SESE-342587 format. One line per 8 residues: number of its first residue (from 0); their letters; for each residue x, y, z of C-alpha. Coordinates in nm, 4 decimals. Layout:
// residues N
NUM) a) X Y Z ~ ...
This chain:
// residues 604
0) mkvvlatl) 8.7911 7.1510 18.9998 ~ 8.8350 7.1346 18.6385 ~ 8.8308 7.4654 18.4779 ~ 8.8237 7.5598 18.0972 ~ 8.9024 7.9029 17.9639 ~ 8.7381 7.9496 17.6160 ~ 8.6888 8.1991 17.3571 ~ 8.5582 8.2382 17.0034
8) nakfihts) 8.8261 8.4324 16.7972 ~ 8.7323 8.6186 16.4824 ~ 8.9814 8.3938 16.2938 ~ 9.1848 8.0903 16.3473 ~ 9.5089 8.2731 16.3365 ~ 9.4009 8.4886 16.6128 ~ 9.4964 8.3999 16.9719 ~ 9.3576 8.5255 17.3031
16) lalrclka) 9.5918 8.7079 17.5214 ~ 9.3115 8.7300 17.7944 ~ 9.2729 8.3593 17.8463 ~ 9.6422 8.3320 17.8638 ~ 9.6775 8.5927 18.1289 ~ 9.4134 8.4261 18.3483 ~ 9.5632 8.0880 18.3211 ~ 9.8955 8.2195 18.3988
24) ysekdfdi) 9.7720 8.3725 18.7305 ~ 9.5639 8.0755 18.8363 ~ 9.7244 7.7572 18.7021 ~ 9.9486 7.7198 19.0132 ~ 9.6278 7.6511 19.2296 ~ 9.3598 7.5096 18.9669 ~ 9.3433 7.2705 18.6885 ~ 9.3003 7.5070 18.3875
32) diaeytik) 9.2804 7.4334 18.0005 ~ 9.2410 7.6942 17.7438 ~ 9.0013 7.6284 17.4327 ~ 9.0102 7.8433 17.1522 ~ 8.7402 7.8269 16.8652 ~ 8.6380 8.0752 16.5987 ~ 8.3097 8.2406 16.5420 ~ 8.2520 8.0355 16.2355
40) dpamniva) 8.2763 7.7033 16.4151 ~ 7.9417 7.5315 16.4265 ~ 7.7910 7.5756 16.7959 ~ 7.7429 7.1967 16.8287 ~ 8.1186 7.1339 16.7403 ~ 8.2169 7.3875 17.0234 ~ 7.9698 7.2334 17.2595 ~ 8.0930 6.8836 17.2091
48) dlfarepd) 8.4473 6.9731 17.2458 ~ 8.3769 7.1533 17.5715 ~ 8.1653 6.8623 17.7089 ~ 8.4286 6.6196 17.6297 ~ 8.6742 6.8149 17.8495 ~ 8.4397 6.7345 18.1596 ~ 8.4741 7.0850 18.3164 ~ 8.3267 7.1970 18.6318
56) vvgfscyi) 8.3980 7.5712 18.5583 ~ 8.3725 7.7133 18.1949 ~ 8.4898 8.0932 18.1355 ~ 8.4292 8.2776 17.8371 ~ 8.5949 8.5849 17.7162 ~ 8.3618 8.8085 17.5648 ~ 8.3801 9.0978 17.2909 ~ 8.1456 9.2634 17.0529
64) wnieetit) 8.2552 9.0206 16.7643 ~ 8.1896 8.6973 16.9388 ~ 7.9054 8.7522 17.2243 ~ 7.6006 8.6588 17.0247 ~ 7.7908 8.3363 16.8997 ~ 7.8934 8.2697 17.2566 ~ 7.5466 8.3022 17.3992 ~ 7.4275 8.0317 17.1557
72) vidmlrki) 7.7080 7.7880 17.3095 ~ 7.6057 7.8904 17.6555 ~ 7.2469 7.7968 17.5955 ~ 7.3321 7.4711 17.4850 ~ 7.5836 7.3945 17.7717 ~ 7.3460 7.4756 18.0171 ~ 7.0927 7.2522 17.8926 ~ 7.3360 6.9246 17.8680
80) kpelrivl) 7.5298 7.0175 18.1905 ~ 7.3155 7.1902 18.4514 ~ 7.5524 7.1795 18.7340 ~ 7.8315 7.3641 18.5209 ~ 7.9392 7.6924 18.6431 ~ 7.9320 7.9372 18.3718 ~ 8.1424 8.2570 18.3958 ~ 8.2018 8.5558 18.1474
88) ggpevsyd) 8.4611 8.8251 18.1344 ~ 8.5845 9.0699 17.8975 ~ 8.4994 9.4150 17.7614 ~ 8.1754 9.3268 17.6216 ~ 8.0104 9.2119 17.9651 ~ 8.2415 9.4632 18.1756 ~ 7.9649 9.7452 18.1233 ~ 7.5897 9.7194 18.1841
96) tahwlerl) 7.6848 9.4144 18.3731 ~ 7.3236 9.3713 18.5374 ~ 7.1604 9.3861 18.2052 ~ 7.3831 9.0667 18.0932 ~ 7.2731 8.9049 18.4125 ~ 6.9101 8.9860 18.3532 ~ 6.9335 8.8761 17.9760 ~ 7.1473 8.5677 18.0316
104) rqvdhivv) 6.9799 8.3557 18.3153 ~ 7.2115 8.0685 18.2156 ~ 7.5226 8.2644 18.3241 ~ 7.6192 8.2408 18.7015 ~ 7.9115 8.4883 18.7319 ~ 8.0618 8.8011 18.5436 ~ 8.4163 8.9271 18.6129 ~ 8.4331 9.2840 18.5571
112) gegeetfh) 8.7313 9.4531 18.4326 ~ 9.0888 9.3388 18.4717 ~ 9.0389 8.9569 18.5549 ~ 9.3366 8.7986 18.6893 ~ 9.2911 8.8291 19.0349 ~ 8.9068 8.8418 19.0522 ~ 8.8951 8.5230 18.8501 ~ 9.1477 8.3519 19.0946
120) hlltelsg) 8.9226 8.4600 19.3923 ~ 8.6171 8.3438 19.2271 ~ 8.7682 7.9929 19.1681 ~ 8.8901 7.9951 19.5271 ~ 8.5221 8.0648 19.6730 ~ 8.4004 7.8189 19.4259 ~ 8.5970 7.5528 19.5782 ~ 8.5532 7.6720 19.9306
128) drkfhlvf) 8.3002 7.8769 20.1196 ~ 8.1432 8.0563 19.8149 ~ 8.1422 8.3883 19.9976 ~ 8.0958 8.5755 19.6434 ~ 8.0053 8.9097 19.8286 ~ 8.3941 8.9153 19.9151 ~ 8.5170 8.9055 19.5364 ~ 8.5668 9.2528 19.4446
136) glayrkeh) 8.5148 9.2847 19.0674 ~ 8.2440 9.0212 19.0590 ~ 7.8648 9.0191 18.9498 ~ 7.6381 8.7173 19.0530 ~ 7.2959 8.6321 19.1641 ~ 7.1960 8.5957 19.5387 ~ 6.9096 8.3888 19.6130 ~ 6.7111 8.5009 19.9219
144) adgrieii) 6.5279 8.2993 20.1707 ~ 6.1995 8.4075 20.0296 ~ 6.2878 8.2973 19.6940 ~ 6.3725 8.6402 19.5527 ~ 6.6694 8.6540 19.3126 ~ 6.8936 8.9637 19.3388 ~ 7.1556 9.0780 19.1021 ~ 7.4731 9.1741 19.2939
152) vnpprpkl) 7.7374 9.3881 19.1357 ~ 8.0389 9.4092 19.3796 ~ 8.2487 9.7091 19.4008 ~ 8.5333 9.7014 19.1435 ~ 8.8730 9.5658 19.2273 ~ 9.1578 9.8083 19.2720 ~ 9.4034 9.8099 18.9741 ~ 9.6590 9.5272 18.9587
160) dlatlpsp) 10.0348 9.5830 19.0303 ~ 10.1605 9.4507 18.6761 ~ 10.4870 9.3511 18.8464 ~ 10.3141 9.0709 19.0233 ~ 10.1337 8.9090 18.7128 ~ 10.3288 8.6062 18.5770 ~ 10.3903 8.6001 18.1766 ~ 10.1097 8.4598 17.9682
168) hrfpedaa) 10.3673 8.3612 17.7004 ~ 10.5554 8.0592 17.8335 ~ 10.2974 7.7604 17.7800 ~ 10.4572 7.4814 17.6214 ~ 10.1281 7.3855 17.4266 ~ 10.1555 7.7138 17.2473 ~ 10.5247 7.6527 17.0996 ~ 10.4151 7.4722 16.8083
176) slgsrvvy) 10.1714 7.7187 16.6463 ~ 10.3472 8.0427 16.7411 ~ 10.4793 8.0548 16.3785 ~ 10.1389 8.0235 16.2126 ~ 9.9359 8.2486 16.4557 ~ 9.9301 8.6188 16.5798 ~ 10.0681 8.6565 16.9148 ~ 9.9252 8.9430 17.1155
184) fetsrgcp) 10.1593 9.1283 17.3538 ~ 10.1074 9.3980 17.6130 ~ 10.3764 9.6267 17.7444 ~ 10.1231 9.8546 17.9225 ~ 9.7715 9.8817 18.0068 ~ 9.5387 10.1925 18.0119 ~ 9.5298 10.4921 17.7617 ~ 9.6058 10.8688 17.8367
192) fscqfcls) 9.3247 11.0000 17.6043 ~ 8.9452 11.0252 17.6459 ~ 8.8084 10.9492 17.3002 ~ 8.4281 10.9094 17.3520 ~ 8.3839 10.6268 17.1262 ~ 8.6403 10.3914 17.2754 ~ 8.6281 10.1854 17.5920 ~ 9.0086 10.2492 17.6581
200) sievgvry) 8.8812 10.6122 17.7456 ~ 8.7351 10.4896 18.0460 ~ 9.0329 10.3625 18.2340 ~ 9.2357 10.6586 18.3578 ~ 9.6285 10.6297 18.3551 ~ 9.8886 10.4057 18.1898 ~ 10.0509 10.1274 18.3846 ~ 10.3658 9.9609 18.2455
208) fdmertks) 10.4966 9.6134 18.2836 ~ 10.8575 9.5725 18.3698 ~ 11.0954 9.6198 18.0998 ~ 11.3253 9.3296 18.1484 ~ 11.0352 9.0853 18.1887 ~ 10.9069 9.2441 17.8754 ~ 11.2342 9.2072 17.6705 ~ 11.2594 8.8487 17.8179
216) dilylida) 10.8998 8.7438 17.6887 ~ 10.9790 8.8859 17.3354 ~ 11.2980 8.7096 17.3210 ~ 11.1360 8.3805 17.4326 ~ 10.8636 8.4202 17.1622 ~ 11.1038 8.5031 16.8927 ~ 11.3109 8.1997 16.9864 ~ 11.0113 7.9798 16.9776
224) gaklikfv) 10.9286 8.0766 16.6282 ~ 10.6750 8.3640 16.6404 ~ 10.6448 8.5499 16.3014 ~ 10.3951 8.8160 16.3925 ~ 10.3534 8.9943 16.7305 ~ 10.0916 9.2559 16.7575 ~ 10.1425 9.5069 17.0590 ~ 9.8063 9.5884 17.2114
232) drtfnikr) 9.9073 9.8926 17.3896 ~ 9.6556 10.1622 17.3260 ~ 9.9144 10.4249 17.2598 ~ 10.2455 10.2559 17.2298 ~ 10.4567 10.5693 17.2011 ~ 10.3209 10.7814 17.4607 ~ 10.6432 10.7624 17.6525 ~ 10.9123 10.8321 17.3970
240) dyaleifk) 11.2138 10.6907 17.5844 ~ 11.0245 10.3556 17.6593 ~ 10.9181 10.3115 17.3012 ~ 11.2550 10.4216 17.1722 ~ 11.4113 10.1364 17.3767 ~ 11.1694 9.8782 17.2688 ~ 11.2252 9.9764 16.9148 ~ 11.6009 9.9473 16.9651
248) flienhrg) 11.5527 9.6111 17.1172 ~ 11.3570 9.4725 16.8428 ~ 11.5743 9.6017 16.5559 ~ 11.8695 9.4271 16.7401 ~ 11.6671 9.0981 16.7924 ~ 11.3947 9.0635 16.5218 ~ 11.5488 8.7616 16.3402 ~ 11.2657 8.8105 16.0822
256) cvfqfeit) 10.9682 8.8648 16.3237 ~ 10.7191 9.1155 16.2198 ~ 10.5903 9.3569 16.4951 ~ 10.2867 9.5783 16.4721 ~ 10.2017 9.8681 16.6919 ~ 9.9056 10.1167 16.7625 ~ 10.0898 10.4632 16.7588 ~ 9.9617 10.8157 16.7947
264) adimrpev) 10.1212 10.9763 16.5082 ~ 10.0961 11.3587 16.6182 ~ 10.3054 11.3076 16.9294 ~ 10.5949 11.0838 16.7721 ~ 10.9191 11.2648 16.8208 ~ 11.1377 11.3501 16.5562 ~ 11.4341 11.1774 16.6961 ~ 11.2231 10.8619 16.7096
272) ldylaeha) 11.1458 10.9149 16.3659 ~ 11.5031 10.9607 16.2392 ~ 11.6257 10.6615 16.4362 ~ 11.3689 10.4376 16.2554 ~ 11.4444 10.5789 15.9373 ~ 11.8228 10.4969 15.9894 ~ 11.8113 10.1884 16.1755 ~ 11.4819 9.9973 16.1215
280) ppgifrfe) 11.5174 9.7032 15.8621 ~ 11.2596 9.7420 15.5868 ~ 10.9519 9.5272 15.6705 ~ 10.9669 9.4392 16.0406 ~ 10.7579 9.7192 16.1757 ~ 10.3903 9.7973 16.1110 ~ 10.2002 10.1121 16.2435 ~ 9.8571 10.1422 16.3157
288) igvqstnd) 9.7397 10.4970 16.3516 ~ 9.3796 10.5995 16.4336 ~ 9.2849 10.9232 16.2501 ~ 8.9192 10.8744 16.2644 ~ 8.8248 11.2333 16.1369 ~ 9.0193 11.5488 16.0333 ~ 8.7016 11.7484 16.1210 ~ 8.7852 11.9815 16.4023
296) ltneavqr) 8.4457 12.0042 16.5506 ~ 8.4008 11.6468 16.5243 ~ 8.7357 11.5733 16.7230 ~ 8.6252 11.8283 17.0039 ~ 8.2932 11.6559 17.0296 ~ 8.4402 11.3177 17.0917 ~ 8.6954 11.4770 17.3191 ~ 8.9863 11.3483 17.0913
304) rqnfakls) 9.2923 11.5767 17.0847 ~ 9.4773 11.5525 16.7331 ~ 9.7138 11.7757 16.5352 ~ 9.6469 11.6529 16.1866 ~ 9.9441 11.8859 16.0308 ~ 10.1665 11.6873 16.2775 ~ 10.0370 11.3615 16.1994 ~ 10.0754 11.4308 15.8268
312) rtvtkvke) 10.4206 11.4966 15.8718 ~ 10.4882 11.1981 16.0922 ~ 10.3022 10.9576 15.8243 ~ 10.4942 11.1372 15.5288 ~ 10.8220 11.0970 15.6951 ~ 10.7699 10.7285 15.7795 ~ 10.6520 10.6536 15.4162 ~ 10.9447 10.8266 15.2742
320) sgkidqhl) 11.1816 10.5983 15.4837 ~ 11.0345 10.3162 15.2935 ~ 11.0984 10.0914 15.6124 ~ 10.7326 10.0784 15.7676 ~ 10.4042 10.0074 15.6331 ~ 10.1196 10.2309 15.7977 ~ 9.7672 10.1279 15.8611 ~ 9.5414 10.4247 15.8973
328) dliaglph) 9.1847 10.4150 16.0473 ~ 8.8769 10.6275 15.9755 ~ 8.5363 10.6157 16.1402 ~ 8.2449 10.7107 15.9646 ~ 7.9463 10.8365 16.1581 ~ 8.1227 11.0548 16.4279 ~ 7.9068 11.3594 16.5450 ~ 7.8977 11.6658 16.3184
336) enydsfrn) 8.0333 11.4404 16.0375 ~ 7.8011 11.4396 15.7426 ~ 7.8438 11.2776 15.4071 ~ 8.0376 11.5855 15.2692 ~ 8.2355 11.6165 15.5642 ~ 8.3381 11.2665 15.5677 ~ 8.4327 11.2802 15.2097 ~ 8.6661 11.5578 15.3150
344) tfndvfal) 8.8302 11.3394 15.5907 ~ 8.8736 11.0656 15.3644 ~ 9.0426 11.2639 15.0861 ~ 9.2537 11.4107 15.3670 ~ 9.3802 11.0940 15.4753 ~ 9.3994 10.9171 15.1414 ~ 9.6384 11.2165 15.0299 ~ 9.8819 11.0510 15.2644
352) rpeelqlg) 9.8848 10.7228 15.0656 ~ 9.8851 10.4933 15.3443 ~ 9.9618 10.1329 15.2775 ~ 9.6202 10.0393 15.4190 ~ 9.3243 10.2803 15.4863 ~ 9.0705 10.1048 15.7212 ~ 8.7187 10.2683 15.6991 ~ 8.5077 10.1553 15.9745
360) flkmlrgt) 8.1683 10.2803 16.1105 ~ 8.0901 10.4001 16.4643 ~ 7.9878 10.1397 16.7034 ~ 7.8269 10.2390 17.0203 ~ 8.0066 10.0472 17.2781 ~ 7.8749 9.9768 17.6107 ~ 8.0303 10.2135 17.8731 ~ 8.1266 10.4633 17.6111
368) gmridaek) 8.0448 10.8316 17.6345 ~ 7.9247 10.8221 17.3007 ~ 7.6522 10.5578 17.3772 ~ 7.5540 10.7521 17.6980 ~ 7.5018 11.0589 17.4875 ~ 7.3529 10.9019 17.1758 ~ 7.0073 11.0811 17.1807 ~ 7.1964 11.4197 17.1724
376) hgyvymdr) 7.3018 11.3474 16.8133 ~ 7.0048 11.1616 16.7182 ~ 7.1756 10.8226 16.6819 ~ 7.0026 10.5120 16.5975 ~ 7.2041 10.1964 16.6297 ~ 7.1639 9.8149 16.6374 ~ 7.0397 9.6775 16.9666 ~ 7.2747 9.3790 16.9567
384) apyeilgn) 7.6359 9.3765 16.8975 ~ 7.8434 9.5075 16.7230 ~ 7.5868 9.8111 16.7925 ~ 7.6871 9.9651 16.4664 ~ 7.5039 10.2837 16.3928 ~ 7.2209 10.3212 16.1362 ~ 7.2087 10.6916 16.1193 ~ 7.1968 11.0063 16.3137
392) dilpfadi) 7.0567 11.3652 16.2728 ~ 7.3132 11.4549 15.9773 ~ 7.3868 11.1209 15.8439 ~ 7.0802 10.9077 15.7357 ~ 7.0983 10.5546 15.6647 ~ 7.0916 10.6119 15.2832 ~ 7.4395 10.7665 15.3157 ~ 7.5693 10.5122 15.5533
400) vrikrved) 7.4848 10.2430 15.2652 ~ 7.6631 10.4565 15.0035 ~ 7.9802 10.5032 15.2293 ~ 7.9771 10.1232 15.2781 ~ 8.0170 10.0765 14.9234 ~ 8.3343 10.2764 14.9337 ~ 8.4595 10.0555 15.1917 ~ 8.3841 9.7440 14.9892
408) vlekywna) 8.5687 9.8416 14.6693 ~ 8.8434 10.0168 14.8852 ~ 8.9071 9.6852 15.0601 ~ 8.9213 9.4935 14.7345 ~ 9.1319 9.7292 14.5421 ~ 9.3397 9.9610 14.7359 ~ 9.4156 9.7808 15.0623 ~ 9.4542 9.4649 14.8652
416) hrmdhall) 9.7336 9.6405 14.6222 ~ 9.6205 9.4613 14.3305 ~ 9.6558 9.7415 14.1070 ~ 9.8396 10.0409 14.2553 ~ 9.9900 10.1806 13.9089 ~ 9.6255 10.1994 13.7729 ~ 9.4701 10.2962 14.0847 ~ 9.7071 10.6071 14.1358
424) ylierafp) 9.6556 10.7068 13.7972 ~ 9.2948 10.7251 13.7819 ~ 9.2636 10.8962 14.1355 ~ 9.5179 11.1437 14.0285 ~ 9.4117 11.2123 13.6803 ~ 9.0804 11.0888 13.6019 ~ 8.8280 11.1325 13.9083 ~ 8.7753 11.4650 14.1096
432) safdffql) 8.9273 11.2857 14.4210 ~ 9.0048 10.9614 14.5698 ~ 8.6646 10.9326 14.7591 ~ 8.4785 11.0108 14.4324 ~ 8.6415 10.7202 14.2476 ~ 8.5497 10.4564 14.5252 ~ 8.2236 10.6014 14.5427 ~ 8.1519 10.5951 14.1791
440) fgdfwear) 8.3022 10.2573 14.1346 ~ 8.1113 10.1161 14.4418 ~ 7.7727 10.2511 14.3011 ~ 7.8511 10.1058 13.9752 ~ 7.9497 9.7600 14.1439 ~ 7.6342 9.7544 14.3558 ~ 7.3996 9.8231 14.0361 ~ 7.5567 9.5355 13.8668
448) gwqkighq) 7.5070 9.3123 14.1648 ~ 7.8459 9.1943 14.1906 ~ 7.8376 9.2230 14.5646 ~ 7.6273 8.9243 14.5583 ~ 7.8741 8.6745 14.3709 ~ 8.2495 8.5835 14.4119 ~ 8.5442 8.6887 14.2135 ~ 8.8893 8.5929 14.1113
456) ledlfarl) 9.1790 8.8204 14.0401 ~ 9.0878 8.8731 13.6718 ~ 8.7280 8.9496 13.7799 ~ 8.8500 9.2343 13.9767 ~ 9.0479 9.3862 13.6702 ~ 8.7523 9.3147 13.4240 ~ 8.4846 9.4728 13.6466 ~ 8.7025 9.7957 13.6846
464) waflseay) 8.7688 9.7871 13.2979 ~ 8.3924 9.7526 13.2543 ~ 8.3279 10.0522 13.4878 ~ 8.5717 10.2774 13.3198 ~ 8.4962 10.1969 12.9483 ~ 8.1136 10.1383 12.9837 ~ 8.0242 10.4159 13.2148 ~ 8.2895 10.6536 13.3575
472) arsaeaqg) 8.4568 10.7506 13.0209 ~ 8.1297 10.8963 12.8853 ~ 8.0252 11.0667 13.2224 ~ 8.0233 11.4518 13.2965 ~ 8.2948 11.3936 13.5786 ~ 8.5266 11.2446 13.3235 ~ 8.5024 11.5099 13.0514 ~ 8.7872 11.7680 13.0365
480) rewsldva) 9.0101 11.5649 13.2728 ~ 9.3600 11.4964 13.1463 ~ 9.3456 11.1205 13.1345 ~ 9.3418 10.8436 12.8777 ~ 9.1487 10.5269 12.8731 ~ 9.4470 10.3791 12.6813 ~ 9.6896 10.4507 12.9559 ~ 9.4590 10.3362 13.2440
488) lglmkldy) 9.4150 9.9906 13.0340 ~ 9.8193 9.9814 12.9917 ~ 9.8583 10.0246 13.3599 ~ 9.6047 9.7731 13.4678 ~ 9.7792 9.5234 13.2420 ~ 10.1038 9.5864 13.4166 ~ 9.9502 9.5549 13.7380 ~ 9.7866 9.2254 13.6595
496) flghnykp) 10.1222 9.0705 13.5493 ~ 10.2874 9.1775 13.8403 ~ 10.0117 9.0503 14.0661 ~ 10.1307 8.7011 13.9864 ~ 10.4308 8.5012 14.1111 ~ 10.4112 8.2704 13.8169 ~ 10.3277 8.3305 13.4434 ~ 9.9636 8.3548 13.4100
504) rkvwwdfa) 9.7657 8.1173 13.1906 ~ 9.5286 8.3738 13.0827 ~ 9.4443 8.7303 13.0722 ~ 9.1341 8.9341 13.1309 ~ 9.1467 9.1318 12.7939 ~ 9.1617 9.0175 12.4239 ~ 9.5239 8.9748 12.3408 ~ 9.5718 9.1520 12.0098
512) makddwsg) 9.9169 9.0791 11.9071 ~ 9.9490 8.8524 11.6142 ~ 10.1258 8.5354 11.6572 ~ 10.4304 8.6132 11.4083 ~ 10.4715 8.9590 11.5835 ~ 10.4924 8.7863 11.9101 ~ 10.7290 8.5234 11.7842 ~ 10.9501 8.7945 11.6296
520) wmkrladr) 10.9659 9.0075 11.9421 ~ 11.0577 8.6840 12.1335 ~ 11.3432 8.6154 11.8991 ~ 11.4479 8.9896 11.8962 ~ 11.4571 8.9715 12.2897 ~ 11.6839 8.6605 12.2906 ~ 11.9063 8.7765 12.0168 ~ 11.9509 9.1452 12.1607
528) pgdvsdaf) 11.8668 9.1603 12.5317 ~ 12.0759 9.4829 12.5823 ~ 11.8582 9.6530 12.3761 ~ 11.6161 9.6565 12.6767 ~ 11.8479 9.7042 12.9642 ~ 12.1556 9.5503 13.1267 ~ 11.9538 9.3857 13.4049 ~ 11.7402 9.2084 13.1211
536) aalglnek) 12.0484 9.1080 12.9493 ~ 12.1979 8.9790 13.3043 ~ 11.9154 8.7219 13.3092 ~ 12.0639 8.5459 13.0130 ~ 11.7304 8.4155 12.8871 ~ 11.7361 8.2175 12.5513 ~ 11.4258 8.2053 12.3236 ~ 11.3170 7.8948 12.4823
544) elhkhavi) 11.3202 8.0108 12.8236 ~ 11.1658 8.3459 12.7331 ~ 10.8513 8.1352 12.5870 ~ 10.8565 7.9550 12.9358 ~ 10.9045 8.2391 13.1740 ~ 10.7978 8.5715 13.0053 ~ 10.4897 8.7678 12.8704 ~ 10.4748 9.0455 12.6550
552) erlpfdlr) 10.2288 9.3061 12.5803 ~ 10.2468 9.6120 12.3435 ~ 10.1059 9.9449 12.5210 ~ 10.0119 10.2520 12.3117 ~ 10.2185 10.4889 12.5335 ~ 10.5850 10.5430 12.6769 ~ 10.5393 10.3508 13.0024 ~ 10.9069 10.4112 13.0974
560) rylaegta) 10.8566 10.7881 13.0688 ~ 10.5392 10.7761 13.2637 ~ 10.7008 10.5776 13.5430 ~ 10.9957 10.8026 13.5408 ~ 10.8368 11.1375 13.5242 ~ 10.4559 11.0982 13.5304 ~ 10.3913 11.2193 13.1624 ~ 10.1805 10.9834 12.9583
568) sndaetll) 10.3301 11.0465 12.6086 ~ 10.2167 10.8889 12.3096 ~ 10.5257 10.9592 12.1150 ~ 10.6190 10.6130 12.1409 ~ 10.4771 10.2780 12.2324 ~ 10.6064 10.0481 12.4697 ~ 10.6980 9.6828 12.4611 ~ 10.6249 9.5590 12.8112
576) ivvygagg) 10.8177 9.2468 12.9207 ~ 10.7408 9.0689 13.2354 ~ 10.9684 8.7775 13.3455 ~ 10.8613 8.5170 13.6201 ~ 11.0806 8.2948 13.8137 ~ 11.3892 8.2987 13.6012 ~ 11.6190 8.2598 13.8577 ~ 11.6782 7.8889 13.8291
584) kgehrnaa) 11.5056 7.5706 13.8781 ~ 11.2860 7.5684 14.2009 ~ 11.3417 7.9290 14.2605 ~ 11.0437 8.1063 14.3540 ~ 11.0199 8.5010 14.3161 ~ 10.7817 8.7793 14.2266 ~ 10.7733 8.9154 13.8762 ~ 11.0296 9.1448 13.7276
592) yftlpvfa) 10.9340 9.3817 13.4487 ~ 11.1135 9.5733 13.1819 ~ 11.0258 9.8243 12.8950 ~ 11.1448 9.8716 12.5405 ~ 11.0365 10.1771 12.3432 ~ 10.8767 10.0269 12.0272 ~ 11.0005 10.3240 11.7955 ~ 11.3415 10.2966 11.9053
600) aaqa) 11.3388 9.9007 11.8430 ~ 11.1983 9.9818 11.4963 ~ 11.4813 10.2095 11.3959 ~ 11.7651 10.0177 11.5492
């Protein structure tokens, strides 16, 4: 019996841990292949590939991001291969299971919950007596003698003993792609919390894999070339000693691999933070922290225990260490969170200056308490996945649309880190708050129709400048605030230059320096590099090399003083010098910038 385990990932770089767990458990007894596609692949291509594998059984791993695309594939498969056994599993079909069997008549079986043992038992019955009523954790259809079809959902299977599960990380066919794809890794299953918007709240208790097996698998992956390992544990740091042992092990053995964890920041122990601050190499750890809301009434309504003061201390301490990037999550649309309340939540979290702030919208996932109690708060939401809300009794659809504009520009500007100097200046000096900046700019973006067209890097700068110069600078919000359009422009120019690994061929503003002035400055920099700094002089660039590797721009304020003190003084202008790849032939590196006060240069 030929079995194919398939899924449609969100992106090619993603990999399915679930499929590998199933194969590892059952491959000793059955002929099993893994087939991974993406939600962007044409259904015809997917079906043709599955058909060519000549399977007797195809199992699909289903999630909110792929269920509708998977259904299209299933419909086609059933028509061209009527005898095929089609099995579904995964979180999207593990709840409201009878609904799925009623909706999807072309599906034969659904594996509910943890699938390793259940799927193996199902395959055993398919190749034997077909006594499906014996398979705990299975849903299926039973045809009675009178032709009546009954949907059967068997009792759930007891939780698996994780010590009995084989490793899903040792398949030789995966080795070649480990360096170019994301590896997902679990050291535990379950979650200790009860957040009502999350499926993890349904499974009570946390179980751990054997520590030595975990370390062995991680070493294998690193040795095989893995570059990014994402731990899928719902709360990685729930056990301090366990988390600290893993952190220590990874620090000692990382060899350049990057590791990402979901942590609960307000329970992170100070000694763990101190250890990471002292010993973690920069850049190998990333923390994902679900804040969701800072509204106490909201957190109480969704049974979410959170101490934002402690969370803030953790995030701040991690940020000050300079070792670990942090990704903080927010959810718009939670109970008791209207537009103004969400604005406060956003500003509370943005004040922590996370490297990435993910703004998502509440999804009414099947099986969660939020979906069960949706009417209590007047929720309206999509009937099909991803079940995103369309409004509730205090957050109408019009406000959701506005917040989506915030999400759009937040992703393009802050999370992409294309102009950090300029954005921080604008948010701290020119706008009432971070949320107001993203909202006003998002509204301007939408009004111009830019959401309908693409953009290059220079377009992003030009569009922000259009917003600032054409609209915001004359607005009531901008009046009386201590900021300067010239300073904003100068910082945007700095960010634009620093956003290139190579000398840019064009700029998005009108370059105003006369050719003679430009040539004179280039000669001056080559003849007297020490006037700039010892570091600039150490580059040893002659005039010809400066022409090749450097750009210069005159700014109407003292950039050096602003960067050092935060004071935007116009007592002196600045010659900004940005040098690209000056380290030698073939060397690739980011841009380095230098400053020279213009009045001092003129006096020298």
